C-alpha positions as CSV (number, residue, x, y, z in Angstrom):
1,M,-4.1,11.6,14.0
2,G,-6.3,13.8,16.1
3,D,-4.3,17.0,15.4
4,E,-5.2,17.2,11.7
5,Q,-6.7,20.4,10.6
6,P,-9.6,20.4,8.1
7,G,-8.3,21.2,4.6
8,K,-4.7,20.7,5.5
9,P,-3.2,17.8,3.6
10,S,-1.7,15.0,5.6
11,G,0.6,12.0,5.0
12,W,1.7,9.2,7.2
13,R,4.7,7.6,8.7
14,V,5.2,4.6,11.0
15,G,6.2,5.6,14.5
16,E,8.5,3.8,16.8
17,T,5.7,1.5,18.1
18,G,4.5,0.7,14.6
19,E,1.5,3.0,14.7
20,L,0.7,5.3,11.8
21,Q,1.2,9.0,12.6
22,A,0.0,11.9,10.5
23,V,2.6,14.2,8.9
24,E,2.3,17.1,6.5
25,L,2.8,16.2,2.8
26,D,4.5,18.5,0.3
27,D,2.5,19.9,-2.6
28,A,3.5,17.2,-5.0
29,S,1.7,14.4,-3.2
30,Q,-1.4,16.1,-1.6
31,D,-4.1,14.2,-3.3
32,G,-2.5,10.8,-3.9
33,A,-2.7,7.3,-2.6
34,V,0.2,5.6,-0.9
35,L,1.2,2.2,0.4
36,V,3.2,2.1,3.6
37,I,5.0,-1.1,4.7
38,R,3.9,-1.7,8.3
39,S,5.9,-4.9,8.8
40,G,8.0,-7.4,6.8
41,G,11.5,-7.6,5.5
42,G,12.9,-5.1,7.9
43,R,11.4,-2.3,5.7
44,A,8.7,-0.9,8.1
45,G,8.0,2.8,7.2
46,E,9.0,2.6,3.6
47,S,6.3,4.0,1.4
48,F,5.2,3.9,-2.3
49,L,3.3,6.9,-3.7
50,L,0.8,5.5,-6.3
51,E,1.3,8.0,-9.1
52,D,0.3,5.8,-12.1
53,A,-3.2,4.3,-12.7
54,R,-1.6,0.8,-12.7
55,V,1.1,-0.3,-10.3
56,T,2.5,-3.8,-10.1
57,I,3.5,-5.5,-6.9
58,G,5.9,-8.4,-6.9
59,R,9.4,-9.9,-6.6
60,R,10.5,-8.5,-10.0
61,P,13.0,-5.6,-9.5
62,E,11.0,-3.6,-12.1
63,S,7.8,-3.9,-10.1
64,G,6.3,-0.6,-9.0
65,V,6.2,-2.0,-5.4
66,F,9.2,-4.4,-5.3
67,L,9.0,-6.8,-2.4
68,D,12.1,-9.0,-2.4
69,D,11.1,-12.2,-0.6
70,I,10.4,-15.8,-1.6
71,T,6.9,-15.5,-0.1
72,V,6.1,-12.9,-2.8
73,S,5.4,-14.1,-6.4
74,R,7.3,-12.4,-9.2
75,D,4.0,-11.0,-10.5
76,H,2.0,-11.1,-7.3
77,A,-0.7,-8.4,-7.6
78,V,-1.6,-5.2,-9.4
79,L,-3.1,-2.0,-8.1
80,V,-5.5,-0.4,-10.6
81,Q,-7.5,2.8,-10.6
82,R,-11.0,2.2,-11.8
83,A,-13.5,5.1,-12.0
84,G,-11.3,7.1,-9.5
85,E,-11.2,4.2,-7.0
86,W,-8.2,2.0,-6.2
87,W,-8.6,-1.8,-6.6
88,V,-6.1,-4.6,-6.0
89,D,-6.2,-7.7,-8.2
90,D,-4.3,-10.9,-7.3
91,C,-2.3,-12.2,-10.3
92,G,-2.7,-15.9,-9.5
93,S,0.0,-15.8,-6.8
94,L,0.8,-18.9,-4.9
95,N,0.4,-17.4,-1.4
96,G,-2.5,-15.2,-2.3
97,S,-3.3,-11.5,-1.5
98,Y,-5.3,-10.5,1.5
99,I,-7.2,-7.3,2.5
100,N,-7.8,-7.0,6.2
101,R,-6.9,-10.7,6.6
102,E,-9.4,-11.9,4.0
103,R,-8.1,-13.6,0.9
104,I,-9.2,-11.9,-2.3
105,D,-9.0,-12.2,-6.0
106,S,-10.1,-8.6,-6.6
107,R,-11.2,-5.9,-4.2
108,Q,-11.7,-2.2,-3.9
109,L,-9.4,-0.5,-1.4
110,S,-10.5,2.0,1.2
111,D,-8.3,4.4,3.3
112,G,-6.7,2.4,6.1
113,D,-7.1,-1.1,4.6
114,E,-4.3,-3.5,5.4
115,L,-2.9,-5.4,2.3
116,Q,-0.9,-8.5,3.0
117,I,1.4,-9.7,0.2
118,G,3.6,-12.7,1.4
119,K,5.1,-11.7,4.7
120,Y,4.6,-8.0,4.1
121,R,1.8,-6.0,5.6
122,L,1.1,-2.7,3.9
123,A,-1.3,0.1,4.8
124,F,-3.3,1.7,2.0
125,L,-3.8,5.4,2.6
126,H,-5.8,7.6,0.4
127,R,-6.4,11.3,0.8
């Protein structure tokens, strides 16, 4: 991450060792937020660009972030933009939602936070 140039947009990918590595984004996603699966379900590296102001996370196939595992509730959590900031709200899930290993009901997200939903660990990245 040290080779970023000021003013040059960056994105992220998961390297072979599981570490996040900076990559250049295309023009369509320069200023967005993204969730990247770091571990869980054999899907490490898969990412979800957060384009809408409200994104659902759950086991329902129509969820914005679909996580197909029994440890994830059908309607587990929701990501919501409030006053330009991203928040995650737990939807009363059985296993709970965690930010940086702390169980939460609702919490503002910061760049680099780790969100745990069931057995999935996701990195929240915001540029």
